[in-house]
Structure formats: C-alpha cells, structure tokens
C-alpha positions in Angstrom: -10.0 0.5 -21.4 -11.5 3.6 -19.7 -7.9 4.4 -18.5 -6.6 4.6 -22.1 -9.5 6.7 -23.2 -9.0 9.2 -20.4 -5.3 9.3 -21.1 -5.7 9.8 -24.8 -8.4 12.5 -24.3 -5.8 14.6 -22.5 -7.7 14.8 -19.2 -4.9 12.8 -17.5 -7.0 12.0 -14.4 -6.1 8.4 -14.2 -6.2 7.1 -10.7 -7.0 10.6 -9.5 -3.6 11.9 -10.8 -3.1 15.2 -12.8 0.6 14.8 -13.4 1.3 13.4 -16.9 4.0 10.9 -15.8 1.8 9.5 -13.1 -1.1 9.3 -15.4 1.0 7.3 -17.9 2.2 5.1 -15.1 -1.3 4.7 -13.8 -2.5 3.8 -17.2 0.2 1.1 -17.7 -0.5 -0.4 -14.3 -4.3 -0.4 -14.9 -3.6 -2.3 -18.2 -1.4 -4.8 -16.4 1.9 -3.7 -18.2 4.3 -3.6 -15.3 7.3 -3.3 -17.5 6.0 -0.3 -19.3 4.8 1.3 -16.0 8.4 0.8 -14.6 9.9 2.5 -17.7 7.6 5.5 -17.4 8.6 5.9 -13.7 12.3 5.6 -14.6 11.9 8.2 -17.3 10.0 10.5 -14.9 12.7 10.1 -12.2 15.2 11.6 -14.5 13.3 14.9 -14.4 12.7 15.3 -10.7 15.1 15.9 -7.8 13.7 13.3 -5.4 11.1 10.7 -6.2 7.9 11.0 -4.2 7.2 8.2 -1.7 4.3 6.9 -3.8 6.5 6.4 -6.8 9.1 4.5 -4.8 6.4 2.3 -3.5 5.0 1.7 -6.9 8.4 0.7 -8.2 8.8 -1.7 -5.3 5.4 -3.2 -6.0 6.3 -3.7 -9.6 9.5 -5.5 -8.5 7.3 -7.7 -6.3 5.1 -8.5 -9.3 8.2 -9.7 -11.1 9.3 -11.8 -8.1 12.4 -9.6 -7.6 11.9 -9.3 -3.8 15.5 -8.2 -3.0 15.3 -5.3 -5.4 11.9 -4.3 -4.0 13.4 -4.2 -0.5 16.5 -2.2 -1.7 14.1 0.3 -3.3 12.0 0.7 -0.2 15.0 0.8 2.2 16.7 3.5 0.1 13.7 5.9 0.3 13.2 8.4 3.1 10.4 8.1 5.5 8.1 5.2 6.3 4.9 6.3 4.6 3.4 4.6 1.6 0.3 5.3 -0.4 -1.8 2.5 1.2 0.4 1.0 3.9 3.3 2.4 5.9 6.6 0.8 5.0 6.9 -1.7 7.9 3.9 -3.4 6.4 5.5 -3.5 3.0 8.7 -5.0 4.4 6.6 -7.6 6.3 4.7 -8.4 3.1 7.8 -8.9 1.0 9.7 -10.9 3.7 6.6 -13.1 3.9 6.6 -13.7 0.2 10.3 -14.6 0.5 9.4 -17.2 3.1 11.3 -15.3 5.8 8.5 -15.4 8.4 10.9 -14.3 11.2 11.7 -11.0 9.5 8.0 -10.6 8.5 6.9 -11.0 12.1 9.6 -8.5 13.2 8.1 -5.8 11.0 4.5 -6.7 11.9 5.5 -6.4 15.5 7.2 -3.1 14.9 4.0 -1.8 13.3 1.8 -3.2 16.1 3.8 -1.4 18.7 3.6 1.9 16.8 -0.1 1.8 16.0 -1.2 0.2 19.3 0.2 3.3 21.1 -1.4 5.6 18.6 -4.8 4.0 19.2 -4.4 4.7 23.0 -3.6 8.3 22.2 -6.6 8.8 19.8 -9.0 5.9 20.0 -11.4 7.6 17.5 -8.8 7.4 14.7 -10.2 4.5 12.6 -7.1 4.6 10.4 -5.2 3.2 13.3 -7.8 0.4 13.7 -7.1 -0.8 10.2 -3.4 -0.7 10.5 -3.4 -2.3 13.9 -5.8 -5.0 12.5 -3.3 -5.7 9.7 -0.4 -6.0 12.2 -2.4 -8.4 14.4 -3.4 -10.5 11.4 0.2 -10.6 10.2 1.2 -11.8 13.7 -1.5 -14.5 13.6 -3.5 -12.9 16.4 -6.9 -13.7 15.0 -9.2 -12.4 17.8 -7.4 -9.1 18.1 -7.4 -8.7 14.3 -11.1 -9.4 14.1 -11.8 -6.9 16.9 -9.9 -4.2 15.0 -11.7 -5.1 11.8 -15.0 -4.8 13.5 -14.1 -1.4 14.9 -12.9 -0.3 11.4 -16.2 -1.6 9.8 -18.3 0.3 12.3 -16.4 3.5 11.4 -17.2 3.2 7.7 -20.1 5.2 6.2 -22.3 3.6 3.6 -22.5 5.8 0.5 -21.9 5.5 -3.3 -18.2 6.2 -2.8 -17.7 3.6 0.0 -16.0 1.1 -2.4 -13.2 3.6 -2.9 -12.6 4.2 0.8 -9.1 3.2 1.9 -10.8 1.6 4.9 -12.3 -1.0 2.6 -8.9 -2.0 1.3 -7.6 -2.3 4.9 -10.6 -4.4 5.9 -10.1 -6.7 2.9 -6.4 -7.0 3.7 -7.0 -8.0 7.3 -9.4 -10.8 6.2 -7.0 -11.8 3.5 -4.2 -12.3 6.0 -6.6 -14.2 8.4 -7.5 -16.6 5.6 
C-alpha cells in the first residue's frame, strides 16, 4: 500500500520514477493489476513520439503475465535496440521462448548473449555486470559449472551495505540460481 500512498500524496516517486505516467504504471504493477498498468502505458504512449525501451519491456512482461507470449515477442521485436531495464533483449527472447516450450530458440538466444558477453568480459574483466549476464547465459544453456563460476565472481564484486538488496547484481545472482534450479 505504500505505493498508493506515495502516488496519492503527489510525490510520484514510485519505483524511483518522477514521470506521472510511469508512476501510475509502477503503482499498478506494484499492486498486481497488470491490466490497469497496461492501460496506463497505452494511454501514455499516445502522448509520446517513441516509447522508451523500459516501457516496451514492461508491456512485453505484462503480456507474459497474461500468457500471451506471441504478443510479447512481437512487442520486443518491434522496438529499437536490445537493451532492457534489467536484462538485454536476447535474454528476454530466451525467457519467452523457454516459457513457450521452444528450447531450441531459447538456447539460440542464450548462445547469442553468451558470445556477446563472453567477449565483453575478455575486454574488461573488472566489469561485474558482464559476469552476471554471462552467468545467466551459461545457466540458460545448462552450463552449470560456468554459471556458478560467474555467480561467484558477481557475488565477490558486491558490497555489503543497507542498499545491497536493491542492487541489480542481486537480481542477476538470483536469476542465475533460479535457472540452475
């Protein structure tokens, strides 16, 4: 209920957003109302020239919640770029194809991501973001030992403080272990 209180009070800082439409969408998603969140995003899209990547990804995620995987893929494939708010698009494609039971396509996108981030790690090994993404790719490909190695490297790069729970690295670490089972 904190999301509603913040929204109603006019601060509009839900999910660290200051934009009103995003705040409304964040509020609806926080409350579990995917249908209402989707309507807020559709209304907002009428007033902007091109939707931001994050909004496209959220719409696709809402379609996934509804089990409408084809629409989610269409939404993602129609958007420019391959960046998402938490995961780059190849990972989203792999997730959705996995949910559809199309393991061949899922593995194709995990392999694409693995190649991209494996070369990135070689170029800048101190970039822990790459460890998390590479770990997810390895886990999606079923390469347990490699995924665990990357998870360990990611964990070592994390600082322990009061905000650690909100660190994107924690989400990536959790996702690696979720895929590993």
